[in-house]
N, C-alpha and C positions, 0 to 999 in steps of 0.2 A: 111593587118594588122587590127585586130579588135580594137575597142575603149575599153578603160579600163572601167570596171564595178565596181562600188562602192556599197558594200552591207551594210556599216555602216549607222545607222540611225542618223539623226541630233539630237544633244543634246537638252534637254528641255530648253526653255528660262527662265532664272531666273531673268533677269534684266527687268525693266519696259519698255514698248513699246516706240519707238521713236516717234510715231504718235498716235493721239487719246487722249481721256481723261484718266487721271490717278487718281483713287479715293484714297483719304486719309481717311481711315475708322475711324469711331468713334462710340463707343457704347453709345447710349443714355439710361440713367437710369430714367430720368424724363423729363416732358415737351416735349413730342414728339407725333407725329401722324402717324399711320400706314396707308399708301396709297397703293392700289394695282396698279400694272403696267398697268392694263386695263384702268386706268384713267391717270396715269402719262405718259404713252406711247400710248395714244389713237391715232389711225391712222387718224381720221377725225376731231377731235376737234381742234379748234384754240388754240394758246398759251394763249390767254386771258381766254378762257373757262377752259383750264386745270388748270391754276393758280388760277382762281376763285373757281374751284371745290375743289382744295386742301385746300384753305382757308376756305371754308364753312365746309368741313369735319373736320377741326381742331376746330370748334366752339362748345361750349356746347349746350345742349338742351335749347331751349328758346331764343337763340340769334336771333336778327332781321337781316334778309338778304334781305330786300327790296331794290329796285333800288336806292332810295335816301340814304338808310343806307350804301350801298356799294360804292356809289359815294363819300360820305364823307370820306370813308376809303381809297380809291384809287384815283390815278390821272385821270383815264379814265372817260370820260363823261357818261351821262345817256344812250346815244345811244349805245356806245360800251358795257356797262354793260348789257343793255337789250338784245343785240344780243348774248352775251356769255351765259346769263341765258336761252335764247331760245335754244341754242345748247345743253346745259346740259339737258334741259327738253326733247328735241328730242332724246338724247342718253339714256334716262331712269334714269339719276341720280337725277334729280329734278322733283318734282311733286307739282303743285300749283292748289288747288281746292277751290272753293267758297262754304262755308258751312254756315248754319244758326246756330248762337249761341243762348245762352239764351236771351230771350227778343225779339227774331225775328230779331236780327241784323245780316247782312251778313258780314262774315269775310273771309279772305284768309288763308287757312291752307297750310303751306309749309312743305313738307317731303323731306328728303335727303336719298337716297339709296346708301350705300357704295359699293354695288354690284348690278347693275341693274338686276331686276328679282327676287331678294331675298326679298320678302315682309314680311317674318316671323320676320325679325329683327326689323320691325317698331312697333311691338306690345309692349306695356309697360311691363317692367319686373315685374314678379310676386313677391309680397313681401315675404321675407323669413319668414318661420315659426319659431316662437320662441321656442327654445328647453328648456323645463323645466326639471331641474335636480331633479328627485324624490328620489334620493338616499340620505338618511340622512347621514350627516357627523358623523363619530364615534367620540365620546368624548374621549379626551386624558385621559389616566389613571392618577390617582393622583400621586403626586411625592412621591417616597419612602423616608423613614427616612434618613436624611442626616448624613453622617459620619463626625462629627465636625472637627477632624484634617485634613481629606482629603478634605473636602469642603472648608475649610478656605483658602487653597492654591490658587485655581483658583479664588475665590471671591476677594482675596486681590491683584491680579495681576494688577488691574487698578491703584494701588498706584505706581507701577513701570512704567507703560506705560498707558496713558489715552485711547489709542486705544483698550485696552484689557478689554472692558466693556462687561460683560456677564449677561445674564438673570438668574433668579433663576433656571429655568429648565436646562439651559446649565451647571450651577454649579453642579447640581445633577447628570447629565450625565457624567461629567468629574471626579466626585469624585472617582468612582471605579478605574479609571486609575491612579489617584494619590495614592490611597491606595496600588496599586501594587508596586509603587516606595517606599513608606514608609515601606512596609513589607520586602523590599530588603536592608534596612539599609540606604536609602538616606534621609537626613533631609529635613524638609519643606523648609528651606532657600535655600538649593541646588536645589530643584525642582523648586522653583520660579525663581531663577537666570537662570536655564537652559531653562525654558519655555519662559521667557521674553527676552532672549538674542538673538542677531543677527536677529532681526525682519526685514521684507522687508520695503523698503521706501514707503512713501505715506500712504494712507488710507487702512485699513484692512477691507474688506467687511464682511468676516465671521470669526471672531476671534475664535469662538468655534471650527470650523473645523480645523483651524491651530493648536490649542492647542491639540485637540484630535489626530491629526496626529503625533505630536511630542511625546505625551504620549505613543502612540503605537509603533512608529518606533524607538524612542530613549530609550526604556526601558532598563536599564542596567542589566547585568546578576547578578546572585546571587554570592556574594563573596565566593570564596573557602576557606575552613578551612586551617590554617597553620599546617604543620606537627608537630610542637612542642607545639601546643595548642589544648586543648580538643574542641570538636565541641561546637559551641556557642548554648546557650539555646534559644529557640524561644522567641522573644520579645512579652510580653503581651500587648494587646491593652488597651487603656485607659478606654474603656467602658466595659472591662471584668475583673472579680475578679481574683486574683492570685490563683494558684492551691494549694491544700492541700499538706503539707509535714509532715513527721514523724520525731519528734525531736530525734537526735542521743543520747541525754542525758537522757530524761525522757519518751520517746516514746509517747509524747503528740502530737496531730495533731495541726498544725498551718499553716497559709497561707504565702507562700514565693515563690519567683521566682525559687529557687533551693533548693536542700536538705541541711540540716545543723541542727543547734540547735535553739530552741525557744528563745524568748526574756529573759525569766527568767533564763534559763541555761547560756546564754551569760553573763547576769549581775552577776550571782553567780561566774562564772569563772573569770570574771574581778576583782571581789572583792577579 
């Protein structure tokens, strides 16, 4: 009798292992140092040398890493610190050279290689070239003549809500949208109440954008004419004269919103 053969594969393990280290991951967004595994898991360096190498790599340029400086920072003595520095120097991470400075004084120059053998990174970074913008800014065109009835509505909204403070240019840009509402029979007071009502809480960063959106999106339709009423005559703007009409009584031309009789004919008929 043959032994039973199982062809099913073992399911992937989703639970943490019962033995060994379990990493609790955390993403560092600031105050962190990138260390290669060639240093953190070096097969020949001692624990003191690896820890000291990680500390030196986290320091900024110009920091002092002498034996006495490191002894004041860590508990280890000078002998242990010196032995760890020699290990790092032998592995190629640390380089200490005696150079002659200005005035003939001999000083020790210390270099740290994040990756042994990569000496290009030790060169000082090249200064960035300053990019000069030679394109002249276009001057904004002058403001068009304001439509007084339409421009007064957005300019006066700050009386209703102090957050609706607009610049003079914003008022001129919003005036055509207000004029579209006025031409459709909406009064200035109704427009002001609609624009300043149900505002969001807190500060309003761009009040002109909010008002422009409402003027465009909330534009009411044109009122339809009633079946029992003649079509309404177009409303004359305040800055335009009334059209000429011909008097039904004396055929004299006069200005009025609609056809009818002139003033003299009306007075004579009333008398």
